[in-house]
N, C-alpha and C positions, 0 to 999 in steps of 0.2 A: 594701743600703738607700741611697738618696740623702738629701742633706740636705732639711729641710723649706724651702720657699721663705718665709722669714721675715725679718724686720728684724734687724739686729745688735743684740744686747743683750750685755752681758758677765756673768759668773757673779755679781759683787758687786751688779749691779743686779736681776737675777733673784732673788737670795737675799733682797734686800730687799722685793721684790713678794711672794715666797711667805711671808714673815712678816707681811706686812700686807694678805692676802686680804680679811679682813673689812671693810677700809676701801675697797675697791674698788666700783665701781659693780656692782649685783647683790647675790646673798645668798650669799656664801661665808661658810663658817664660820671662826672664827680658826684659825690654825696652831697646833698644839699641840706641835710639834716643837722641837727646840733648835737651836743655831747650827750644829752639825755636820751635822745632818739637813736643815736649809734649805741648806746649802752643797752636800751630795749631790745634792739635788733640782735646784739650780741648774747644778751641773757637768753632770749628765745633760741637762737642757733645752738648754743652751748648746751641747753637742755635735750637737744637732738642727738648729741654726740656720745660716743663711747669714751667713757673716762678713764680707762684703764692706760696704764703707761705704754708708750709706743712699742717697747722692747716686748711687751705682751701682746699687742695686737699683731704685731707682723712677725713675731718669733726671731728678731734680730738682736745683733750686739756689736759692740766695736765699730769699726769703720763702716759696715752695712747699716747699722742704727743711725750712726752719724750722718750718712748720706741720705738717709730717708728724713731724719729730723731737719737737714738743710732743705731739702725739697719742699717740706711742708711750711718750716718757718722763714725760709728766705728764698727759695727758688720760685715763689710765685712773681717775684720782682727782680731777681738776680739769677740768671740762667748761665750756670758754668759753660764758657765757650759760647755763649748766645746773647740774648736779650738782656741789657744792663749788666754785663759780666763784671763781676768786683774781683777776679782772680788775680789781677795784676795788684792789688793792693792785699789780699789776704794770704796768697800762696807765699810760704816761707816766713810768715810771721812768727815772732816770737811768742812765748806763754804770756807774757805781759800784755803784748799787743792784743792776743785773743782775749785776756781779762778785761782790758781796757774796752774792747769792742763790745763784749757783753755788758758792761755797766753803762755805757754811753750809746748804745744802739738806737734807743729812743730819740736821742738829741741830735743825731746825724742828719736828719731830714724831718721837716714837719710832718711827712706823711709817712715815715717809717715807724711802726710800732716797736716799742722796746722789747728785749728778749724776756719772757715770762715763762719759758718752759722749765722742764725739771733739771737738776743738776746732772743727772745721768744722760739726758739727751744732749745737754750742752758738752759734757766731756767726751761723748762720743762724736758730736759735730766737730769739735776740734780735731780729734783723731782723723776724722775724714779731710777736714780742711789742710791738714799737714801733709795730706798725700798730694794736693793739688800742684799744678804748675801754672804759670800765667798762661791765660788763654784756654785753661781746662784741658792742655794737652799732656 
């Protein structure tokens, strides 16, 4: 079997998503398993993914790469201008605010996985976030 053409996600991020399925857009039931089971699911899913950097998978850079990174890492729960929009909080934030968000993202909500992506994706995502206005307009 070949690898699924997917975006890179690491097992820690996938396990966080598995444990918070009921918080995602849609109607998923809560995950009833434990940490070990979430990790086993995440490890299995991770093995199916394309592990190249997002910039190589999609041929993107700068703000466009940042938008894609946001969609993958954050947009499943926080849709700009839509479901659980956080643009009021992140639009116009300072570099220090973004650095604090990166380091504390996993502590903001028990169901929110911490940021475990690459520096390249994070820096591009900050570029994208700096283009936002409250409400995504």
